N, C-alpha and C positions, 0 to 999 in steps of 0.2 A: 740760840742755845748751842753750846759746843758739844760735839760728839765725843764720847769717851773712848778709851782704847778698846773696850769690849765691842762697841758699835763698829769701830774700824775693823776689828777682827771679823765681825759678822759680814760686812761688805767684802772684805778680802776673801773669805771663804766662798762667797757667791761668785766672785770674779774667777776664783780658782776652778770652781765647778764649770763655769762657762768656758774656760780655757780647755778643760778636759773634754767637754762635749764638742767644742770646735775642732779639736785634734782628731775626733772620731767622725768628722763629717756632718755634724748636726747644724752647722751654720746655714744661713740663707733661708730659714723657715720662718714664716710670719705668724703661724698659729701653733700654739701649744695646747694640748688637751690633757687634763689630769683625770684619770679613771678612778672612781670610788670602788667600794667593795663589790666583788662579783662581776664587774664589767670588763674584765681583762680580755674576753673573747672579741671585744670591739676591734682589737688590733689585727685580727685575721681578715678584716674587711679592707685593709690598706693594700695598695699596690706598691711594688718596689720596696717591700718590707725588709727592714734590717734591725736586729735587736742588739742593744747594748746593755748587758747585765749591770745592775747597780753595783755588784761586787767588783767591777772593773773601774769604778769611779771612786777615787779616794775621798772626795768631798761630798758624795751623795748620801744623805741619811737613808738607811735601809729600813723598810717597814717590817714589822714583826707580827702582823695580824693576818689570820687566815683570810684568803680572798684578795690579798694584795701581792702581786707577783714580784714587785721590786725590779723593774727594768724600764729602760727607755727604748721606745720603738720609733724608728724613723720610717716614713713612707709617704704615700700620696693618697689623698682623698678627693676623688673626682678632679684630678689634676692639680690640686692644692697641696704643696709640700707641707707636711705637718710633723711635729714632734709630739709623741704621746707618752706620758708618764703613767705606767701601769702600776698602781699602788702608791700609797703615801705614808709618811710617818705621822704619828699623832702625838699630841701633847700628853695623853695619858700613858704613853710608853716611857715617860720620863724625859722626853725631848724638850728643849727650850723653844719658845716661839720663833726664835731666829733660825733654829735648825729646821723646824717644820716648814718655814717659808723660804729657806735657802734656795730651793730649786726654782721657784717662780722668779726670784730676783736674778738668778743665773740666766733664765730664759730671756729676761729683758736685756741683760748685758750681751746676750748672744745675738740680739736683733729681732727677737719675737715681738710682735706688736699687739697680739690679742691672745687671751687666755680663756679657755673653757674649763670650768671646774664642774665635776659631777660628784654626786654622793648618794648613798643610801640613807633614807631618813624615815622616822616614824611620822605617821600622818595625824594631824590634830583636827582635821576636818572629816567627820564621819562619812561624808558622801564620797570621799576620794579613796577608791579601792586600791589595793596593792598593784603596783605596776604603773600607776599614774605619774606622769612627769610634771614637775612644777618649775616654772622659770622664776628664779629668785629676783625680787625687786629690792630687797633690803634684808638685813639680818639683825638679830639681837645677839651680841657676843657676851655670854655668861661664863667665859672660861677664865676670867680673872687674870689674864696675861695678855699683853699687847705685843704684836710683832712690829710695831712702828718705831722708827728711830726719831730722835728729837727733830722737830720741825716738819714731820710728815703727817701730822694730824689733819683731818678734813671733816667738814660738816655734811658733806654730800654722801649719798650711797655710793659704794664702790662699783656697783653693777651698771654696765653700759646699756642705756635704754634703747639706742638705735640698733645695736646688734641683737639685743633681746627681742626687739620688734621683728627683726628678720626671722628669728626662730619661730615666733608666733605665726607669721605668715606662712612659713614652711609647714608648720604643724597643720594649719588649716588646709593647705593644698594637699597634704598627705592623709588627711582625716585622722590625725593622731591627736588625741586629747592632750592639751597642754594648759595647765592652770598657772595662775600667778600667786605668789605668796611670799611671806616673811619667814626666814629660817632662824630657829633658835639654836645657837652653837653652845653645847654643854661640854664640860671637861671630860666626863666619862671616867673609867670605862664601863661603869654599870649603866643599865637602862634606867630611865627616869621612873619615879614613883607616880601613882595616880594623882597625888596631891600636887606634885611638881608640874604635871601635865595640865591640871586645872589652872595653875598659876600662869603657865606659859600661854594658854589660850586667852586668859584675861589680859595678858600683855600684848596680844595681837599677833602671836606666832601661828603659822599654819603647818610647819614641819619642824622636826627636831632631830639633831644629829650631833656628831662630835668632831666635825672637821670644817673645812671650806672658809669660814669667816676670816681666820687669820691669813690664809692664802689670798683671799680676795682683797683684803686691806693692803697687804704688802705688795701684791701685784699692781694694784692701782697706784700706790705710792711710787712704784718703780717705773710708771709710765705706761703700763699695759691697759688695754681695753678689756674689761672682765665681764664674762657671762657665766652664770651658774645654773645648773639643772639638778634638781633634787628628784630622785625616784622614790616614791612612797613604797617602802618595802613591807610595812606592817602598820596596823593601827597602833598609836601610842598607848602606853600603859593606861588601863582603865577604860579604853574605848573598844577593845576587842575581847573575844571570848577565850582565846587561847593564850598560854604563857608565851613571852617573847623569847625566841631562840635564834642565835646567829646563823645556824644552818638554814633556817627558813628565809632569813634575809638574803643570804647568798643565792638561794634558789630563785626568788623573785627577781633579783638583779640579773642573773644569767638569762632568764626568760625575757628580760626587757632590753637586752643588748641590741637586738635586731632593730627595734624602734629607734634607739639612740643613733645607730649607724645610718638609718634612712634619713633621720632628721638632719644630722650634720652633713651628710652627703648632699642633701637638697640645697643647703645654704652655701656649700663650699664654693660654687661658681661665683656667687655674689660677693662673698668675702674675699675671694681671690683678687677681685678688682678693688674692693675697698681697702684691703691691706697692702696692695701693691706687690702681690706675690707673683 
């Protein structure tokens, strides 16, 4: 199937962003990490830290949601050079799926080989308390928009089982609970209704949110090995006693940052060898 001019513009914008990042010294990094709501403090764990505000990058879509800093942070995690995207743009902000995924395509063009996606999610498993991390094994994309270009479709899950297994072994070594699950990606921006949550549970979902799925698909299509971690920020609608508030989500995520940093630092050495960094 032939690509249209709009598809070529999509790829051109990603290449232009990669060029902007390379000009600012972001090349030579084999791992990129995208931080979800409230996880921005993770970047303070990096050594040799250098910040590139998204406002300096013409082709970088800027997030408009509280808890998303909108910056690229370059640094080292246990000797592994990393690129960390603090904050993301969402479809519900009026962005196209190609804008939402432009950055991950740019990272692939820059030479990144693996991508870690993180997000805040609502928990559909009553036993999973807020602050629990879930390693995604698959997702349900219910956002009605695809980030894939013609010829990029696949029947496989975009999530890398080998790298995911490394995270599970690290979690056991550190005594950090890490569950497995399927993520339901909704369009948002409103939280789901109790009826929608019952339907998602019947479909086999374990966590629900408004991001990640498009980035995972586009990243995998661009040749990246993709891992995703959901942090349960609250029980989903109808499963908890209190109304859902964004401020509470951010609080749980900030308190979970230390666990995320320990987990990724533990696997950094292994991934450095695997990714050739």
